[in-house]
Steps between C-alpha positions, in 0.01 A plus 500: 500500500730673747487425864650632820735253675475452867761638732623327819561679828646361822221492759398331829152417596448532880245483763531770763247488784154435348607641163693375192695707262769502230838635612760650280853640551497849351817416299325201339226706340527610144675837482175688410324355802777586749361841550143600583265556207285343230743227402532373857121501546439322174747233588356424847144499351604241245674288762202485724253472209315828517275666398285189474129577412423140616648573843711180509853610394526167310772640263729599787606378841265708707237324708203731422482640857647800668718271714648330182525792251828640646850589394808610684826656371801474734851657476803581703399804697590857406418613853748514781468231774272287274577174324235501224241715336161337451239627255151346508252500197143392541382387162137563407318190385259636241645854440829595322689656795743424770428676838819632667330699773577266795686213643401131548568403856459127422753496219734700727563175677649350191729797412770407755517134399500593127768765554728259684458211256551733195833636636365856565601496865867523591634162607641633819147588615376150470597253778567132425234414756270740676292803407598730210380850559408660158446869485244568223418848350130472396516731195121540444450683830855600602514286817734257667410133567724278702472123412636234732571210274599151642815359336626143528833382356545831318160473315163652560293259720149474338352206680396494870210474735362855500135496411326797333124498463421533133791279400442124481851384610745607770833661414784700658408807682616842361444783745447849344548832656320782320706808619316843537211345309271809513466784247465492125766559241273586206355840584236399753416780747628469849694206653328225694155647490448704181216697636646550843219297659486146642147464384320692213153521362517386137216576271448209259237537231247230517608396844492799728737643749740249641746523791846409359856495616725592215865419563833495308685217659645219308257589232225767481193335652143603572341318792127487560283318752359179366154564649470840328508327161291199588771249586609312811874472429477118487444497121697279263583583142187375327280710720648812345658409175181350359306822580543746214311768689725454807817531285366819346433635843852431621646655182293815574631511857855454375474775239349749747755415758787533255377854416486596870846350563654706220601194306301615192375837388197386308271204558554349166876451578405220742440267201863518400625462867359165597773395746454793739332591726366176651161476659450282805205442745547416862287356787552379849604133551254221422512127427515396145621227263793594274512403130713198588231362730712604800293635790601840638390583848412854601715446817811447283481831309481870579281602201376396150638663181400435143682691224451554126789497252471593128119508528446165677493376855845351581527135589714578800661836572741718304830544689498876458132518623606296799761772570210754483291285733790468753572875487134614531435255781792651695341844494204550742190626327533365156222263377750220501602566859145529612399175328780340694374630831667837520793613715872474451647182333816406327366202302168346376401159375219542242272254322500506119327268246777236516567509874696739725804714495697687767664830429671739733576878483677747720310821518586818706324826536669841519246764557220446259711305254542115484807334362572136441863389488430154354253225448594135527355179366606153388447348157668229296633467143598237259628472145247322285684504162810651368645534156388716207164652401413541131304778348441598136739774387335835411 
């Protein structure tokens, strides 16, 4: 009986923010997987352990959640004034596809550290002690991210006292600047607001007409008021993820919003575009207990936000969705801004299922058009394992 031997590929397993993923240098991938296409997708699916009809990814290194079914490919940049190019692949758990339609803001925090440690950043740009500024070209969406990575004795500093809700242990802080985060790079209509409106009426079969803010910032996101769909904004994962009817409702909202945003041309395309857009619901501040047991006081936050990723309520907050939250909060009249109390603001602290997060954005208005030059937030990152990943040869 013939058999296919396993192949061995250099890889690094990293936590970035509240996500985990497998990082590859482009040059280390098999030749057939160094360019986009079926060979690359098949490789990443096998690494993560998808598609898995059991939903566990036992025969791979994925963690069977949207936050742990992620891959990143990093290479020296082909773009001027950038250090590295970063391509993110969201691997479906139970279906045979990799979604390349958007970025992962959480894993973005690990790109700079990975790039430095992997020799992809010129040595003269890395201080012996201090902060290395890594200029990242985010290839999925054609945007720039600036990562401020702490360096000690010439090596990336990973440990520290920065605490991030949703992550059990403290680590070193990595500040991220998402430059010019608005607009879509994949054919969506318009720039920041695809319909040209801060708030739209969205017809959702089986639900009714919902007020929504649809924005392209960080990642395409559809915001809806929590009360309009029967929630308070204080919900934790089990309140949503254990409710099949609720998940179906959110997927209907997502599909209808994707169509209105110009991200898809037909509703059935939404099933093969799970990563984008995101759906989030917002509410004014309220007291609640986070998933860790930590008490969050209404007085300590500006608003509540809960967001879904890959069809499930996220345990904390996606980094790119945080950019969308910060951007929408900075623009008076959006549902996010109104939930935070309205008016002009340059930063918000919002409550999510695991705790709180602060994100800032610089918005300016010229005539009827809003622009955002950058959004800023802090995350952390750490190498969990490095070496080689094995997959059966095909």
